N, C-alpha and C positions, 0 to 999 in steps of 0.2 A: 348352619352351614348358611339360613336364611341371613342372622345377623353380620355376616359378614358380609355378603352378598350386599344386605343395605348399608352397610360402613361403607362397605368398597364404593358403592353408588354414591353415593354423601358425599364421600374423599375428591369424585373427582366433579360431584358437584359443585362440589365447594371450589377447586382448583382451578374452575375455570369462571368461575366466578372470582378468581384472585387474578387471570391469567386476565380479563375481561379487566379486572382497575388497576390491572403493569397497564396496559394497552392505556386505558385511560389515561392516566397519569404519566406517564411517555409524552401521551400530546399536552401537556394541562405541561409537562415541558419544555416541550417542543414551542408552544405558544411563547412559552415566557420568554427563550430563548429568541421567536424573530421579533418579539418587540423591546427588547432588548438592542438585538443589533439595531432593526430601526431607529430606537431612541438614540443611538451613538450617531447615525446620519443626519437626527432631527436638530440634535445637538450643535453637529461640524457645520448644519446647512445655517442657526440660524447663523452659528460666529460670526460665517460669510455676512450672511443679511447684516448686523453690528459693524460690519470694518466697511460693509457699501452704504448704508447711513451714513457713517461715519462722514469717507469718501465723498458724495455726496451732498453735505451740508461745507467740505473743505472748499470743494467747488463752487456753491452757489456765495460762499463767502466771495472768494475768490470775484468771479463772474461782479457782481456788487461791485466790487474794488475797480475791477475791471472797467466799468458801465461810468465809476464818480470823475472816472479820469476824463480831462475836456479836451477832445482830438481835437478839437477846434481851436485850441490856445495852439496849443502843439506846434504842432503843426505849421498858424501862424507865429511861434516861437524860434523853429525850425526856418523857416523862412529870413527873421527876422538876422540870426547868425549865419546865416547864407548868403546876403545881401553886404551883414560890415564887416566880419570873418577877411578874406578878402581884400579892401585894402585897409584897413585895420594891420593886416600882419603885413602890405607894404609898406605902409607909413610905417612902423618899428623900423622898418629894412634899412630906409632910406632915413631917420633919426641911426642907425646904428656906422650908417654910413659915413654919416655928417659929424660923427663924437672922434673920426677917425683921423679927418682931418684938424682937428685943433689938436696941437698935442698936450700932452697929459704933464699938471702943472706940479708933479712930486717927480719927474723925468727931467734933467742936466740936463742930457739930450738926444735929442725924438731925431731920431730915423728912419728911413724906409720901410726897416721892416716890423714895426710897430703897429700900421694898418694891413699889413698881407697877408 
């Protein structure tokens, strides 16, 4: 009987040890799963950071291009255009009107309808 009691106590002790080991393994599994989940978030964060860096590089390139434009020269060119466009347009209109005053050489008969 003492052997059975002793064997039962050893089995219970072993069972408790196994139970503790199972709990340790479950905690280790939970820690690993947590790390895996966090690594997924970290990977996503790294991808986002790479995208942001590339966009910043593109913005810097565009900013450099814009800075290289000579804004003063562009404004001067616009003023020059505005100063010359209307007079040139008026001159063109006068020339078109003057052309209507002269008959075309390839027409035999010129009528008033040719210039209206």
